[in-house]
Each structure stands twice: as C-alpha cells, then as structure tokens.
SERO-4910 file (N, C-alpha, C, O; in steps of 0.05 Angstrom, whole numbers):
BEGIN
 pado doro    nc1    nc2    nc3   cac1   cac2   cac3    cc1    cc2    cc3    oc1    oc2    oc3
  Met    A    239   -108    330    201   -116    338    212   -141    303    221   -134    281
  Asn    A    206   -173    315    208   -181    294    169   -190    283    150   -197    297
  Trp    A    170   -186    256    149   -195    245    129   -222    257    141   -242    263
  Val    A     95   -220    259     99   -246    261     90   -265    240    100   -261    218
  Ala    A     83   -274    240     84   -290    207     60   -327    222     54   -337    244
  Pro    A     56   -333    192     36   -354    205     55   -380    193     71   -374    175
  Ile    A     54   -400    199     77   -418    196     49   -428    168     24   -430    167
  Lys    A     75   -431    146     56   -441    115     67   -472    112     55   -487     97
  Asp    A     89   -480    127     93   -495    115     82   -523    129     80   -521    153
  Glu    A     76   -550    117     52   -562    140     83   -589    150     83   -602    171
  Glu    A     96   -589    139    115   -605    159    128   -591    183    135   -600    205
  Thr    A    128   -566    171    145   -538    204    122   -542    216    126   -547    240
  Leu    A     94   -542    207     70   -537    224     69   -561    246     60   -557    269
  Glu    A     80   -589    238     70   -614    256     92   -621    274     87   -635    294
  Lys    A    130   -607    265    136   -602    280    148   -579    307    167   -579    323
  Phe    A    123   -562    300    130   -543    318    103   -557    340    107   -564    364
  Lys    A     83   -558    330     70   -578    352     86   -588    358    102   -571    366
  Ala    A     99   -618    361    104   -633    363    122   -627    394    127   -641    413
  Arg    A    130   -599    387    154   -591    394    140   -573    431    151   -572    453
  Leu    A    120   -566    424    103   -545    437     87   -582    457     76   -577    479
  Arg    A     87   -600    451     80   -623    465     93   -637    482     85   -652    501
  Glu    A    121   -630    473    148   -639    494    150   -624    514    162   -629    535
  Met    A    133   -594    506    144   -577    527    130   -579    554    139   -579    576
  Asp    A     93   -583    541     80   -596    562     54   -595    550     48   -574    541
  Asp    A     30   -624    548      9   -621    532     -7   -595    527    -17   -588    505
  Lys    A     -8   -574    560    -30   -561    554    -15   -535    543    -27   -515    551
  Tyr    A     10   -526    527     16   -514    500      2   -528    480    -14   -514    467
  Tyr    A      2   -551    474     -5   -564    447    -35   -559    451    -45   -551    430
  Ile    A    -48   -560    465    -70   -559    453    -79   -526    460   -102   -518    453
  Met    A    -67   -513    470    -81   -475    460    -81   -477    437   -101   -471    423
  Phe    A    -56   -489    427    -43   -469    403    -51   -493    389    -38   -489    368
  Glu    A    -68   -527    381    -82   -525    365   -121   -516    366   -140   -522    352
  Ile    A   -116   -502    388   -148   -487    391   -140   -467    373   -152   -472    352
  Gly    A   -130   -452    370   -119   -431    364   -107   -423    327   -106   -400    317
  Val    A    -97   -454    310    -96   -452    305   -124   -475    276   -129   -477    252
  Gly    A   -129   -482    296   -162   -499    288   -186   -487    283   -201   -494    265
  Thr    A   -194   -458    306   -210   -437    299   -205   -414    296   -225   -400    293
  Gly    A   -178   -400    297   -176   -374    296   -186   -362    318   -197   -342    309
  Leu    A   -187   -361    340   -189   -359    365   -170   -332    378   -149   -334    366
  Gln    A   -169   -321    387   -143   -304    395   -134   -317    414   -149   -336    419
  Leu    A   -110   -317    432    -90   -326    447   -111   -318    466   -130   -334    464
  Gln    A   -117   -292    489   -127   -282    508   -153   -299    510   -155   -313    530
  Glu    A   -175   -298    492   -196   -316    491   -196   -345    502   -211   -356    519
  Ile    A   -170   -356    483   -167   -386    484   -162   -392    519   -174   -409    532
  Leu    A   -144   -374    529   -135   -372    557   -161   -366    577   -163   -369    602
  Lys    A   -173   -361    566   -213   -354    597   -220   -380    594   -220   -393    615
  Phe    A   -225   -392    576   -239   -422    581   -244   -442    600   -225   -458    599
  Lys    A   -259   -446    615   -262   -466    636   -266   -490    621   -274   -482    599
  Asn    A   -264   -511    622   -263   -550    613   -296   -541    598   -306   -545    576
  Lys    A   -303   -534    614   -338   -544    609   -352   -521    590   -375   -523    581
  Asp    A   -334   -497    586   -336   -481    548   -323   -491    529   -336   -482    510
  Ile    A   -306   -505    521   -305   -521    502   -306   -541    502   -302   -555    482
  Arg    A   -310   -550    520   -318   -588    513   -345   -595    495   -362   -578    491
  Gly    A   -346   -623    484   -361   -623    467   -375   -606    455   -398   -613    448
  Lys    A   -365   -580    448   -377   -564    426   -378   -565    397   -360   -579    389
  Asp    A   -391   -557    382   -381   -548    361   -375   -516    343   -374   -510    319
  Ser    A   -372   -506    363   -376   -472    353   -371   -469    384   -377   -485    402
  Ile    A   -355   -433    387   -361   -427    414   -361   -385    401   -346   -369    389
  Glu    A   -381   -385    410   -385   -354    411   -356   -334    426   -345   -343    446
  Ala    A   -349   -311    415   -328   -301    423   -334   -267    424   -354   -261    411
  Asn    A   -322   -246    435   -328   -220    440   -303   -209    427   -282   -209    440
  Ile    A   -303   -199    401   -266   -195    397   -272   -160    392   -294   -150    389
  Gly    A   -251   -148    393   -244   -123    386   -258   -102    411   -280   -104    423
  Thr    A   -238    -84    413   -249    -56    428   -282    -48    433   -292    -40    454
  Lys    A   -292    -51    409   -324    -60    424   -339    -78    424   -363    -80    418
  Asn    A   -323    -95    433   -335   -128    430   -362   -143    418   -384   -151    424
  Ile    A   -343   -139    394   -374   -151    365   -352   -182    374   -329   -190    377
  Lys    A   -397   -192    372   -385   -226    370   -388   -237    356   -406   -237    340
  Arg    A   -367   -253    359   -365   -284    333   -363   -306    337   -352   -310    358
  Thr    A   -372   -333    321   -378   -353    320   -347   -364    302   -338   -360    280
  Phe    A   -339   -381    329   -319   -404    315   -319   -433    314   -324   -448    333
  Met    A   -315   -440    289   -333   -467    280   -297   -480    295   -274   -471    294
  Ile    A   -307   -501    304   -290   -522    324   -294   -551    300   -317   -554    294
  Pro    A   -279   -564    291   -286   -569    267   -278   -594    285   -267   -589    306
  Pro    A   -284   -627    279   -292   -652    294   -267   -672    307   -265   -689    324
  Glu    A   -245   -655    282   -211   -666    282   -211   -666    314   -210   -682    332
  Leu    A   -211   -626    311   -193   -609    345   -220   -622    366   -212   -628    388
  Lys    A   -248   -625    363   -270   -628    382   -264   -655    397   -271   -656    421
  Glu    A   -249   -685    382   -237   -700    387   -209   -697    411   -207   -708    432
  Ile    A   -189   -678    400   -172   -667    416   -186   -651    441   -186   -667    459
  Ile    A   -193   -637    446   -205   -625    467   -221   -641    486   -220   -638    510
  Asn    A   -242   -666    470   -252   -677    489   -227   -701    509   -229   -706    533
  Lys    A   -205   -712    490   -187   -732    502   -180   -715    520   -181   -727    541
  Tyr    A   -173   -693    524   -154   -675    538   -170   -658    563   -160   -651    584
  Thr    A   -196   -654    555   -213   -652    587   -225   -672    604   -233   -669    627
  Glu    A   -225   -698    586   -235   -725    589   -222   -725    633   -200   -729    644
  Gly    A   -246   -721    641   -245   -726    671   -237   -702    688   -236   -705    712
  Lys    A   -233   -687    681   -221   -663    686   -242   -636    707   -264   -630    698
  Asp    A   -233   -625    730   -255   -611    724   -270   -592    711   -258   -572    704
  Pro    A   -301   -592    705   -318   -572    686   -306   -545    694   -292   -529    680
  Asp    A   -315   -543    722   -299   -518    728   -277   -501    725   -274   -478    717
  Ala    A   -266   -515    731   -226   -516    724   -222   -498    694   -238   -504    677
  Tyr    A   -205   -479    689   -185   -467    678   -186   -491    651   -184   -515    654
  Leu    A   -188   -480    630   -168   -508    601   -141   -508    607   -127   -528    601
  Ile    A   -131   -491    618   -106   -494    610    -91   -472    631    -88   -448    627
  Leu    A    -82   -491    656    -70   -482    680    -36   -470    678    -17   -477    663
  Gly    A    -38   -449    699    -10   -437    702     10   -455    704     32   -460    693
  His    A     -7   -465    725     21   -487    742     -6   -506    760    -27   -499    770
  Ala    A      9   -537    756    -10   -562    769    -16   -550    794    -39   -551    802
  Ser    A      4   -536    810    -13   -532    842    -37   -510    845    -52   -508    865
  Ser    A    -36   -500    829    -50   -468    826    -73   -470    803    -67   -478    781
  Pro    A   -107   -461    809   -114   -459    798   -117   -439    780   -136   -442    765
  Ala    A   -107   -426    777   -101   -397    758    -97   -413    728    -89   -436    723
  Ala    A   -104   -395    715   -100   -394    693    -74   -401    682    -57   -412    697
  Leu    A    -70   -393    646    -37   -398    643    -44   -359    635    -67   -350    631
  Ser    A    -24   -347    635    -19   -321    628     -5   -320    599     12   -334    588
  Arg    A    -21   -296    592     -8   -292    556     18   -287    564     32   -292    544
  Glu    A     31   -281    582     61   -275    582     80   -304    581    102   -305    571
  Gln    A     71   -321    589     69   -354    598     61   -355    573     75   -342    558
  Ala    A     45   -366    564     46   -366    521     58   -361    514     75   -378    509
  Tyr    A     63   -334    505     77   -329    494    105   -338    493    114   -348    473
  Arg    A    124   -334    521    148   -347    516    136   -369    523    131   -366    546
  Ala    A    127   -396    516    130   -419    512    137   -418    484    157   -427    473
  Leu    A    110   -398    467    112   -405    438    143   -396    426    158   -408    411
  Lys    A    146   -374    437    178   -362    435    201   -381    429    217   -381    411
  Ser    A    198   -395    450    216   -420    469    210   -436    440    226   -434    421
  Ala    A    195   -446    439    189   -465    419    195   -464    383    201   -478    364
  Gly    A    191   -446    389    204   -425    353    234   -434    352    246   -448    336
  Lys    A    242   -419    374    276   -410    384    291   -435    371    309   -438    354
  Ser    A    273   -458    390    294   -478    380    287   -503    358    288   -527    359
  Met    A    278   -475    331    269   -494    314    272   -476    291    263   -480    269
  Gly    A    292   -449    300    302   -435    285    285   -408    272    291   -386    262
  Leu    A    257   -425    281    234   -398    273    233   -377    286    226   -377    310
  Thr    A    242   -349    271    240   -319    288    214   -309    287    211   -290    302
  Ser    A    198   -315    276    180   -304    262    143   -316    284    119   -321    278
  Ile    A    158   -316    307    131   -336    321    124   -319    337    142   -302    338
  Gly    A    103   -313    353     90   -300    371     62   -304    383     57   -328    387
  Ala    A     42   -284    390     23   -293    402     -1   -291    381    -22   -304    386
  Gln    A     -1   -273    353    -13   -277    337     -9   -290    311    -19   -280    291
  Thr    A     17   -331    311     23   -339    305     -2   -364    292     -6   -374    270
  Met    A    -16   -366    317    -34   -382    324    -59   -376    289    -65   -387    268
  Arg    A    -66   -349    307    -93   -334    279    -81   -332    256    -93   -340    236
  Lys    A    -59   -322    255    -48   -321    222    -52   -346    213    -71   -352    198
  Thr    A    -36   -364    221    -40   -381    211    -68   -401    203    -68   -415    183
  Phe    A    -84   -399    216   -105   -404    213   -117   -387    195   -130   -402    180
  Ala    A   -120   -370    190   -127   -350    168   -109   -365    143   -116   -385    130
  Trp    A    -94   -356    143    -77   -368    120    -86   -394    113    -91   -397     89
  Arg    A    -87   -406    122    -97   -440    124   -123   -442    100   -121   -449     76
  Tyr    A   -144   -433    113   -163   -425    118   -173   -418     85   -190   -430     71
  Tyr    A   -155   -394     80   -163   -377     56   -142   -401     34   -155   -408     15
  Lys    A   -117   -411     34   -120   -430     12   -135   -445      4   -143   -451    -18
  Thr    A   -143   -453     30   -174   -476     15   -193   -472      9   -205   -488     -5
  Thr    A   -206   -447     19   -224   -426      6   -226   -409    -20   -241   -410    -39
  Gly    A   -204   -390    -11   -200   -373    -23   -220   -343    -15   -222   -319    -23
  Asp    A   -234   -360      7   -255   -337     16   -241   -306     30   -241   -318     52
  Ile    A   -231   -282     36   -230   -271     39   -242   -260     50   -235   -248     70
  Tyr    A   -265   -259     41   -287   -237     63   -293   -259     91   -297   -247    113
  Tyr    A   -294   -284     91   -312   -298    115   -284   -282    132   -287   -262    147
  Leu    A   -258   -294    128   -243   -289    150   -241   -252    151   -237   -241    173
  Gln    A   -243   -238    131   -250   -201    147   -264   -208    163   -254   -202    185
  Asn    A   -288   -220    167   -315   -211    177   -310   -231    205   -324   -228    226
  Leu    A   -286   -254    202   -285   -265    232   -271   -250    242   -281   -237    261
  Leu    A   -248   -246    234   -237   -245    247   -234   -203    247   -212   -192    246
  Asn    A   -258   -189    249   -264   -160    254   -253   -139    231   -254   -115    238
  His    A   -245   -144    207   -224   -140    202   -236    -98    187   -259   -100    177
  Ala    A   -229    -76    187   -242    -64    172   -239    -56    132   -246    -37    117
  Ser    A   -227    -79    128   -228    -84    111   -202   -109    102   -183   -118    115
  Pro    A   -214   -115     67   -210   -142     57   -169   -145     61   -153   -162     70
  Ser    A   -168   -124     50   -131   -115     51   -119   -123     77   -106   -144     82
  Ile    A   -124   -106     89   -126   -121    125   -116   -142    121    -92   -148    120
  Thr    A   -139   -160    118   -126   -185    127   -110   -203    107    -99   -224    115
  Tyr    A   -108   -190     77    -97   -189     58    -63   -181     73    -44   -188     59
  Arg    A    -58   -171     95    -36   -161    104    -31   -177    131     -8   -184    137
  Tyr    A    -41   -179    138    -45   -201    160    -37   -233    160    -24   -247    175
  Ile    A    -52   -239    136    -48   -267    124    -12   -266    108     -2   -287    100
  Gly    A     -2   -250    106     24   -243     79     13   -248     62     23   -270     55
  Glu    A     -7   -243     45     -8   -252     14    -16   -224    -10    -13   -200     -6
  Lys    A    -22   -230    -20    -26   -203    -41    -52   -204    -37    -63   -224    -29
  Pro    A    -64   -176    -44    -91   -182    -58   -103   -183    -79    -93   -168    -97
  Asn    A   -133   -203    -88   -136   -214   -120   -145   -184   -121   -156   -177   -100
  Val    A   -145   -168   -137   -163   -153   -149   -185   -173   -157   -205   -173   -143
  Glu    A   -183   -192   -182   -203   -200   -190   -226   -206   -171   -249   -199   -179
  Val    A   -222   -220   -143   -236   -227   -132   -254   -199   -116   -278   -200   -110
  Tyr    A   -231   -173   -109   -249   -157    -92   -272   -143   -121   -294   -136   -113
  Leu    A   -266   -139   -145   -282   -129   -159   -320   -146   -162   -343   -138   -165
  Arg    A   -306   -170   -161   -336   -172   -166   -349   -194   -145   -366   -212   -148
  Lys    A   -329   -180   -114   -351   -179    -95   -358   -148    -97   -376   -147    -81
  Met    A   -357   -135   -102   -364   -113   -105   -395   -104   -107   -400   -104   -131
  Thr    A   -414    -99    -95   -439    -94    -89   -453    -63   -114   -437    -45   -118
  Pro    A   -477    -60   -125   -467    -34   -133   -467    -10   -122   -458     10   -133
  Glu    A   -480    -11    -96   -492      6    -71   -443     13    -71   -436     33    -83
  Glu    A   -429      0    -62   -407      1    -68   -398     15    -85   -390     38    -84
  Asn    A   -398     -6   -106   -396     13   -137   -395     49   -126   -378     65   -118
  Glu    A   -428     50   -136   -431     73   -133   -416     96   -114   -412    119   -120
  Arg    A   -408     84    -90   -400     99    -64   -370    113    -72   -365    137    -70
  Ser    A   -352     94    -82   -325     94   -104   -333    115   -123   -318    134   -129
  Arg    A   -357    113   -132   -357    137   -159   -351    159   -147   -334    172   -158
  Tyr    A   -364    170   -122   -368    186   -107   -353    197   -101   -349    222   -103
  Ile    A   -335    174    -89   -313    190    -70   -289    187    -90   -267    184    -80
  Leu    A   -292    187   -113   -257    179   -136   -275    212   -152   -258    229   -158
  Tyr    A   -295    219   -157   -308    244   -170   -302    271   -151   -293    293   -159
  Thr    A   -310    262   -122   -310    289   -103   -282    303   -109   -262    289   -109
  Asp    A   -280    330   -114   -259    344   -106   -221    337   -128   -198    345   -126
  Asp    A   -237    319   -148   -216    307   -167   -206    279   -144   -182    277   -139
  Asn    A   -220    266   -136   -199    261   -126   -192    232   -126   -192    224   -103
  Gly    A   -187    214   -142   -194    197   -166   -159    205   -184   -137    193   -184
  Lys    A   -166    223   -195   -146    240   -208   -122    248   -194   -101    238   -201
  Lys    A   -124    266   -176   -104    263   -152    -95    243   -143    -71    241   -149
  Arg    A   -105    223   -129    -87    194   -123    -73    177   -149    -58    158   -144
  Ile    A    -85    189   -186    -66    167   -195    -40    184   -206    -21    177   -220
  Asp    A    -49    216   -193    -13    234   -197     -6    225   -182     13    214   -193
  Ala    A     -5    217   -155     17    218   -137     19    195   -130     38    192   -114
  Leu    A      3    169   -135     27    153   -139     49    146   -180     66    131   -190
  Met    A     29    174   -187     52    169   -216     80    189   -217     99    190   -233
  Asp    A     74    205   -188    103    221   -170    122    198   -160    146    192   -164
  Met    A    105    191   -149    119    174   -131    139    147   -155    162    140   -148
  Leu    A    127    138   -178    141    125   -193    157    142   -205    181    141   -207
  Gly    A    144    155   -213    175    176   -221    204    181   -203    228    177   -209
  Glu    A    196    190   -186    216    187   -159    239    170   -163    263    174   -167
  Ile    A    223    147   -161    227    113   -160    242    118   -193    266    122   -187
  Arg    A    240    119   -214    252    119   -237    271    144   -241    288    137   -258
  Lys    A    274    163   -236    299    171   -225    322    165   -205    346    172   -208
  Glu    A    309    151   -183    329    128   -167    344    112   -182    367    108   -177
  Met    A    333    103   -202    351     86   -220    367     89   -226    378     69   -235
  Asp    A    377    106   -228    410    117   -244    429    125   -213    453    125   -209
  Asn    A    408    131   -197    426    132   -163    452    111   -160    447     87   -153
  Pro    A    483    121   -164    496     99   -165    490     92   -133    484     69   -130
  Leu    A    490    104   -113    486    115    -87    478     86    -74    494     71    -63
  Asn    A    447     81    -78    435     57    -81    437     38    -77    442     31   -100
  Asn    A    438     14    -62    453    -10    -51    433    -26    -64    412    -17    -75
  Asp    A    442    -59    -63    418    -74    -77    396    -86    -65    381   -104    -73
  Ala    A    397    -72    -41    369    -74    -21    350    -57    -37    327    -64    -41
  Tyr    A    357    -35    -47    338    -15    -61    327    -22    -78    303    -17    -80
  Phe    A    346    -40   -102    342    -48   -126    312    -74   -112    291    -72   -124
  Gly    A    311    -92    -92    296   -111    -86    277   -101    -77    254   -110    -80
  Lys    A    284    -74    -62    248    -80    -59    230    -59    -81    206    -55    -77
  Val    A    245    -47   -105    239    -34   -121    223    -54   -146    207    -47   -163
  Asp    A    234    -81   -140    228   -103   -169    205   -116   -149    183   -123   -159
  Cys    A    210   -117   -122    185   -128   -109    157   -110   -105    135   -120    -99
  Leu    A    164    -78   -109    130    -68   -121    133    -73   -147    130    -97   -153
  Leu    A    139    -56   -166    138    -71   -187    124   -100   -197    110   -101   -217
  Lys    A    129   -118   -183    128   -150   -197     85   -153   -170     68   -170   -174
  Glu    A     83   -132   -152     53   -130   -140     46   -117   -161     25   -122   -173
  Met    A     60   -101   -166     36    -68   -185     28    -91   -216      7    -93   -229
  Glu    A     53   -105   -219     46   -109   -247     28   -135   -241     11   -141   -258
  Asp    A     28   -155   -215      8   -171   -218    -23   -156   -220    -40   -163   -236
  Leu    A    -27   -134   -201    -47   -116   -198    -62   -118   -233    -77   -134   -245
  Val    A    -52    -95   -239    -53    -90   -261    -57   -114   -278    -65   -110   -301
  Ala    A    -53   -134   -274    -63   -149   -297    -90   -166   -295   -107   -172   -312
  Asn    A    -86   -174   -259   -125   -173   -255   -152   -155   -256   -176   -158   -259
  Phe    A   -133   -135   -252   -156   -103   -262   -160   -107   -293   -182   -100   -302
  Lys    A   -143   -118   -311   -151   -118   -337   -166   -134   -350   -177   -133   -372
  Arg    A   -165   -150   -331   -175   -183   -342   -205   -184   -328   -220   -203   -336
  Thr    A   -216   -163   -305   -236   -164   -295   -256   -155   -303   -256   -131   -298
  Lys    A   -281   -164   -317   -302   -149   -331   -330   -136   -309   -349   -123   -319
***
C-alpha cells in the first residue's frame, strides 16, 4: 500500500488539475474543492448544487463523533464553483456519476479517477486523501499555523497533523503555544512514577542499540540512511528546544 502524500510542487499540481479536466470537468471541480477547502472526499460527493453554489463557507460533520467544522471557500474557488453550477438543477448532485443517472459519483469512481490521473503522470502517492493533504500542506506553508489545521482536521495533537502533511514538528512553535494549564499537566505526567526519566532512559537505550549496530557489517546502506534521517531530525528538535525560552 503506497503512502498518500500532498502534491507540494506548484507546477505538478497545475498539471494534475489539467489532467483531471481532460478526463472530465467533474473530476477537476471535485479536486479544486478538495484542495481549496480541505473537505474530505466523501463530504464533497454528498453536495448538491444548492449546497455550495454562491457560498463563502460550508459546514460539515467530520470524524466518528460527527464534530462540526466550518470550511472556508476562497473567492477564486467560489467563482469556479459558480461557473460550473450555472444553469444546473439546484437539487441535483454537484458531481454526477454518469450523465444519464441522477446518482452522485461514488467514492470508488473518484478514487480510480485520481489514481489514473496520477499514474499517467508517474505519481505513485495519489489517493483519496491527496486533496486534503495538499490543502493542509499549502495552508501550513503559507501561515505556519499548525494549530488551526489540527482543529480543522480534528486531529488529536499537532504531531499527528505534522505527520499528515509530511512535515517535521516545530518544537519552538509547540513550546510557545503551550498554555500554563498544559505546562502544569506536562509536569504532573513527567513527575508521576518518574515517567519523564523512564521515557528519557528508553530513548537512551534505543540510541545505545543503534550505536552498537553502527559497527555491524551486515547492515545495508538503507539502514544507515534511516539512522542518518533519525539523527538529523533529532538534531533539529534539540536545536529548537535549546533556542526556546
């Protein structure tokens, strides 16, 4: 199973949109809405024309607990949607499965279209989450606000959101955003049963094992590549930690 990643290169993103448009305008509009708002694919496929035409924002329930979130519709996307829905039945589904049927496009059809477009361009990390991840990555790169994304995407922690968009956590941002209540909670957790020391000891043990394996002639180049990546990330995190007062 391939890891689904955001499309980070602007030129590739535009070419991917153009490829979808060549296949069918409905795939293009679906992708534009996903990349422009951060809505999940299954939510987009539920829309009827009247649900989204002329709107500046739209509410959707996400997650297993159906938590309500408001997704903004940028002006340029609003214009694209208005052109696409002009003259269409307000009660018809925004994205139809077939021209001869009133049924909405299925998630499976949408997934196949995205994968097909990706394959034609040599992109192997395309999937149902590509739109949402691309939106989140672009928003983070523009604003640096991981906490807004965490809340919008209903993630349990910023670290999950960082992993979701394929970015390294920024410890400096973490620490500056911590509230007094969160700091007090962290102190309690780390002090209870020496949890903090135990976690540090576990990390030191792991690093000790890795250090021993550095002399193992049976380890291949891929192993040393993994170690190098791990050390670089840890060095960045430690540097951020030291800079934050």
